[in-house]
C-alpha positions as CSV (number, residue, x, y, z in Angstrom):
1,X,14.3,5.4,0.5
2,X,13.2,1.9,1.6
3,X,10.3,0.0,-0.8
4,X,7.1,0.2,0.6
5,X,3.7,-0.4,-1.6
6,X,1.1,1.9,-1.2
7,X,-2.8,1.4,-1.9
8,X,-4.2,5.1,-2.9
9,X,-7.4,6.4,-4.9
10,X,-7.1,5.7,-8.7
11,X,-7.9,8.7,-10.5
12,X,-8.6,7.2,-14.1
13,X,-10.7,4.6,-12.9
14,X,-12.4,6.0,-9.8
15,X,-11.8,3.0,-7.9
16,X,-8.7,1.7,-5.5
17,X,-4.7,1.2,-6.5
18,X,-1.5,-0.9,-5.7
19,X,1.5,1.6,-6.1
20,X,5.2,0.7,-5.3
21,X,7.0,4.1,-3.9
22,X,8.5,5.7,-6.7
23,X,6.4,4.7,-9.4
24,X,4.0,6.6,-12.1
25,X,2.1,3.7,-12.8
26,X,-0.4,1.2,-10.5
27,X,0.8,-2.6,-10.2
28,X,-2.9,-3.7,-10.2
29,X,-6.4,-1.8,-10.0
30,X,-9.5,-2.3,-8.4
31,X,-13.3,-1.7,-7.9
32,X,-12.5,-1.3,-4.0
33,X,-10.7,-0.5,-1.5
34,X,-10.8,-3.7,0.5
35,X,-9.7,-5.8,-2.9
36,X,-7.3,-3.3,-3.3
37,X,-6.1,-3.7,0.7
38,X,-6.1,-7.3,0.5
39,X,-3.7,-7.4,-2.5
40,X,-1.6,-4.7,-0.5
41,X,-1.1,-7.1,2.4
42,X,-0.4,-10.0,0.4
43,X,2.2,-8.0,-2.1
44,X,3.9,-6.6,1.1
45,X,4.0,-9.8,3.1
46,X,5.8,-11.5,0.0
47,X,8.3,-8.5,-0.4
48,X,8.8,-8.1,3.2
49,X,7.6,-3.7,2.8
50,X,5.6,-1.4,3.9
51,X,2.3,-0.7,3.0
52,X,0.7,2.6,3.3
53,X,-2.7,2.5,3.2
54,X,-5.1,6.3,2.2
55,X,-7.6,7.9,2.2
56,X,-9.9,9.6,-0.5
57,X,-8.1,12.7,-0.1
58,X,-4.2,11.1,-0.2
59,X,-3.5,11.3,3.7
60,X,-2.3,7.7,5.2
61,X,-4.5,6.3,7.1
62,X,-3.0,3.2,8.4
63,X,0.1,1.9,7.8
64,X,1.7,-2.0,8.4
65,X,5.5,-3.3,7.9
66,X,6.1,-6.7,6.7
67,X,10.0,-6.9,6.5
68,X,12.7,-5.5,8.6
69,X,11.0,-2.7,10.9
70,X,13.4,-0.4,11.7
71,X,10.7,0.1,15.1
72,X,10.4,-3.3,16.5
73,X,7.7,-3.3,19.5
74,X,8.8,-4.3,22.3
75,X,8.9,-7.4,24.7
């Protein structure tokens, strides 16, 4: 499984968190989703990994690749 970061709803604090795939603990927690997404993008760009942005219900809202994209766009 490739490494990735996830922006998810934080149950403990009622805010949002950025977690690495397979990790139980958050890398960092935030009050707003927007702050978490900003941090997640920066982290994923520096690590050259995928970023998954989840909705409140846990489903995936958006996905961005900042590394070795297995399916790069043509052209």
